[in-house]
N, CA, C and O of each residue as an XYZ file, in Angstrom:
312
protein
N      18.812     -6.662     17.226
C      18.333     -7.113     15.991
C      16.980     -6.508     15.504
O      16.195     -5.981     16.292
N      16.728     -6.620     14.049
C      15.383     -6.327     13.876
C      14.817     -7.315     12.948
O      15.583     -8.159     12.482
N      13.726     -7.322     12.659
C      13.077     -8.268     11.766
C      12.635     -7.203     10.462
O      12.008     -6.163     10.662
N      13.022     -7.602      9.280
C      12.523     -6.769      7.925
C      11.717     -7.852      7.463
O      12.068     -9.031      7.473
N      10.428     -7.331      6.986
C       9.343     -7.699      6.386
C       9.537     -7.111      5.177
O       9.645     -5.888      5.085
N       9.609     -8.039      3.981
C       9.353     -7.536      2.494
C       7.701     -8.096      2.369
O       7.074     -8.984      2.945
N       7.377     -7.142      1.363
C       6.054     -7.356      0.901
C       6.370     -7.323     -1.076
O       7.466     -7.137     -1.606
N       5.310     -7.515     -1.646
C       5.244     -7.616     -3.127
C       6.511     -7.437     -3.687
O       7.383     -8.221     -3.313
N       6.884     -6.340     -4.727
C       8.112     -6.286     -5.527
C       9.274     -6.728     -4.411
O      10.106     -7.625     -4.549
N       9.136     -6.061     -3.548
C      10.662     -5.936     -2.309
C      11.075     -7.357     -1.981
O      12.241     -7.697     -1.779
N       9.824     -8.307     -1.939
C      10.267     -9.696     -1.433
C      10.637    -10.347     -2.598
O      11.361    -11.338     -2.504
N      10.227     -9.919     -3.781
C      11.078    -10.568     -5.081
C      12.468    -10.547     -5.096
O      13.221    -11.520     -5.078
N      12.832     -9.033     -5.138
C      14.112     -8.673     -5.023
C      14.993     -9.047     -4.149
O      16.197     -9.208     -4.348
N      14.216     -9.237     -2.852
C      15.586     -9.608     -1.682
C      15.380    -11.050     -1.855
O      16.409    -11.619     -1.489
N      14.541    -11.841     -2.236
C      14.637    -13.397     -2.403
C      13.951    -13.880     -1.051
O      13.925    -15.073     -0.748
N      13.570    -13.192     -0.503
C      13.336    -13.308      0.994
C      11.719    -12.451      1.211
O      11.379    -11.449      0.582
N      10.915    -13.154      2.247
C       9.953    -12.545      2.988
C      10.309    -11.840      4.166
O       9.732    -10.820      4.541
N      11.269    -12.387      4.754
C      11.596    -11.863      5.947
C      13.187    -12.136      6.277
O      13.813    -12.859      5.502
N      13.800    -11.602      7.346
C      15.236    -11.724      7.635
C      15.517    -10.940      8.340
O      15.051     -9.816      8.148
N      16.382    -11.168      9.445
C      16.681    -10.654     11.020
C      18.385     -9.954     10.427
O      19.310    -10.563      9.889
N      18.282     -8.635     10.759
C      19.578     -7.743     10.528
C      19.926     -7.083     11.976
O      19.450     -7.415     13.062
N      20.699     -6.254     11.761
C      21.525     -5.384     12.910
C      20.405     -4.085     13.186
O      19.918     -3.566     12.182
N      20.113     -3.709     14.169
C      19.292     -2.321     14.370
C      20.381     -1.243     14.062
O      21.578     -1.501     13.937
N      19.785      0.066     13.950
C      20.652      1.017     13.685
C      19.893      1.974     12.911
O      18.689      1.794     12.725
N      20.641      3.204     12.341
C      20.147      4.392     11.692
C      19.396      3.658     10.070
O      19.847      2.811      9.299
N      18.380      4.279     10.061
C      17.416      3.453      9.032
C      18.585      3.322      7.556
O      18.883      2.317      6.912
N      19.040      4.737      7.386
C      20.314      4.860      5.965
C      21.141      3.506      6.133
O      21.079      2.627      5.272
N      21.866      3.390      7.207
C      22.643      2.334      7.581
C      22.005      0.776      7.547
O      22.643     -0.254      7.327
N      20.835      0.872      7.775
C      20.095     -0.772      7.482
C      19.823     -0.690      6.212
O      20.086     -1.706      5.569
N      19.317      0.318      5.562
C      19.189      0.141      4.095
C      20.401     -0.148      2.987
O      20.396     -0.931      2.037
N      21.424      0.750      3.438
C      22.715      0.507      3.103
C      23.089     -1.235      3.023
O      23.599     -1.740      2.023
N      22.816     -1.824      3.963
C      23.148     -3.314      4.612
C      22.278     -4.059      3.684
O      22.633     -4.945      2.907
N      21.009     -3.552      3.877
C      19.943     -4.897      2.727
C      20.691     -4.739      1.273
O      21.090     -5.700      0.615
N      20.831     -3.158      0.825
C      21.384     -3.047     -0.602
C      22.670     -4.242     -0.763
O      22.780     -5.207     -1.519
N      23.452     -3.757      0.179
C      24.909     -5.096     -0.163
C      24.594     -6.226      0.073
O      25.288     -7.083     -0.475
N      23.584     -6.643      0.857
C      23.018     -8.338      0.793
C      22.259     -8.636     -0.212
O      22.059     -9.798     -0.563
N      21.744     -7.590     -0.794
C      20.818     -8.368     -2.068
C      20.843     -7.962     -3.540
O      20.254     -8.429     -4.514
N      21.791     -6.848     -3.394
C      21.928     -6.072     -4.479
C      21.194     -4.720     -5.315
O      20.420     -3.962     -4.730
N      21.512     -4.580     -6.549
C      20.812     -3.550     -7.105
C      19.730     -3.479     -7.292
O      19.144     -2.408     -7.130
N      18.932     -4.887     -7.802
C      17.441     -4.857     -7.582
C      16.621     -4.357     -6.876
O      15.545     -3.851     -7.192
N      17.264     -4.518     -5.513
C      16.749     -4.575     -4.304
C      16.882     -2.576     -4.189
O      15.918     -1.873     -3.885
N      17.994     -2.142     -4.446
C      18.238     -0.753     -4.366
C      17.016     -0.092     -4.931
O      16.230      0.650     -4.343
N      16.996     -0.508     -6.214
C      15.814      0.226     -7.056
C      14.416      0.418     -6.471
O      13.715      1.430     -6.492
N      14.105     -1.100     -5.806
C      12.912     -1.258     -5.363
C      12.646     -0.321     -4.230
O      11.569      0.273     -4.190
N      13.655     -0.127     -3.204
C      13.794      0.379     -2.115
C      13.834      2.025     -2.023
O      13.907      2.713     -1.005
N      13.755      2.500     -3.589
C      13.925      3.884     -3.689
C      12.573      4.243     -3.768
O      12.299      5.407     -3.478
N      11.441      3.287     -4.187
C      10.045      3.669     -3.744
C       9.269      3.278     -2.791
O       8.062      3.512     -2.742
N      10.021      2.556     -1.836
C       9.170      1.923     -0.911
C       9.093      2.867      0.207
O       9.975      3.701      0.409
N       8.013      2.740      0.957
C       7.488      3.285      2.486
C       8.586      2.255      3.404
O       8.766      1.046      3.252
N       9.033      2.899      4.089
C       9.799      1.940      5.410
C       8.911      2.212      6.724
O       8.969      3.399      7.044
N       8.253      1.576      7.414
C       7.283      1.417      8.573
C       8.191      0.596      9.546
O       8.299     -0.613      9.341
N       8.892      1.216     10.661
C       8.929      0.529     12.000
C       7.891      0.347     12.678
O       7.228      1.373     12.824
N       7.427     -0.699     13.223
C       6.273     -0.826     14.156
C       5.253      0.190     13.656
O       4.654      0.869     14.489
N       5.017      0.339     12.371
C       4.073      0.974     11.996
C       4.155      2.475     11.833
O       3.168      3.166     11.579
N       5.381      2.946     11.993
C       5.661      4.570     11.835
C       6.614      4.471     10.636
O       7.491      3.633     10.425
N       6.255      5.465      9.944
C       6.889      5.822      8.816
C       8.491      6.755      9.163
O       8.601      7.735      9.901
N       9.549      6.096      8.397
C      11.072      6.814      9.131
C      11.479      7.377      7.843
O      11.138      7.178      6.677
N      12.361      8.181      8.459
C      13.167      8.837      7.468
C      14.560      8.388      7.307
O      14.935      7.605      8.180
N      15.190      8.616      6.638
C      16.970      8.068      6.469
C      17.562      8.324      8.018
O      18.367      7.524      8.494
N      17.135      9.426      8.723
C      18.217      9.708      9.653
C      17.435      8.992     10.876
O      18.083      9.011     11.922
N      16.312      8.435     10.941
C      15.963      7.837     11.969
C      16.113      6.767     12.378
O      16.393      6.075     11.399
N      16.098      5.983     13.532
C      16.474      4.846     14.125
C      15.782      4.134     14.043
O      14.608      4.496     13.958
N      16.126      2.643     14.020
C      15.278      1.852     13.615
C      15.709      0.738     14.977
O      16.656     -0.033     14.825
N      14.906      0.759     16.293
C      15.417      0.448     17.275
C      15.594     -1.004     17.293
O      15.155     -1.734     16.404
N      16.231     -1.407     18.298
C      16.271     -3.163     18.397
C      14.727     -3.523     18.932
O      13.873     -3.109     19.716
N      14.999     -4.706     17.844
C      13.633     -5.222     18.366
C      12.384     -5.022     17.693
O      11.356     -5.645     17.959
N      12.526     -3.920     16.600
C      11.455     -3.383     16.190
C      11.091     -4.466     14.493
O      11.759     -5.383     14.016
N      10.370     -4.115     14.218
C       9.792     -4.656     12.844
C       9.729     -3.980     11.867
O       8.823     -3.147     11.859
N      10.752     -4.064     10.523
C      10.705     -3.021      9.492
C       9.814     -3.521      8.410
O      10.263     -4.569      7.946
N       8.630     -3.106      7.810
C       8.011     -3.227      6.699
C       8.500     -2.501      5.519
O       8.455     -1.272      5.462
N       8.973     -3.247      4.565
C       9.303     -2.258      3.099
C       8.170     -2.748      2.394
O       8.001     -3.952      2.196
N       7.169     -1.621      1.900
C       6.263     -1.547      1.144
C       6.466     -0.821     -0.125
O       6.510      0.409     -0.153
N       6.587     -1.534     -1.139
C       6.541     -0.706     -2.511
C       4.991     -0.189     -2.691
O       4.125     -0.458     -1.857
N       4.843      0.267     -3.390
C       3.541      1.185     -3.330
C       2.802      0.259     -4.404
O       3.291     -0.305     -5.382
N       1.493      0.265     -3.944
C       0.432     -0.728     -4.192
C      -0.542      0.054     -5.198
O      -0.833      1.236     -5.016
N      -1.058     -0.762     -6.357
C      -2.254     -0.067     -6.902
C      -3.360     -0.270     -6.301
O      -3.569     -0.975     -5.314
N      -4.021      0.310     -6.861
C      -5.484      0.671     -6.217
C      -6.770      0.387     -7.134
O      -6.705      0.502     -8.358
N      -7.724      0.080     -6.589
C      -8.608     -0.398     -7.735
C     -10.237     -0.209     -7.557
O     -11.002     -0.577     -8.449
């Protein structure tokens, strides 16, 4: 299992700040999140950085068991 932490618009789209889901390839984890939370999260995820324990992942990378996956939408600077 992994812990997924949602921030800003991703948390709003998911309806949660955090949840636990099975570990696996990032593309599979992402598909499961969209299946669980719907199209609104899918739209947000397309623009998000996904970091497992602080390391940015690509779709073919594995999210290891016990990791924390942060879902970070783009933030405006100022």
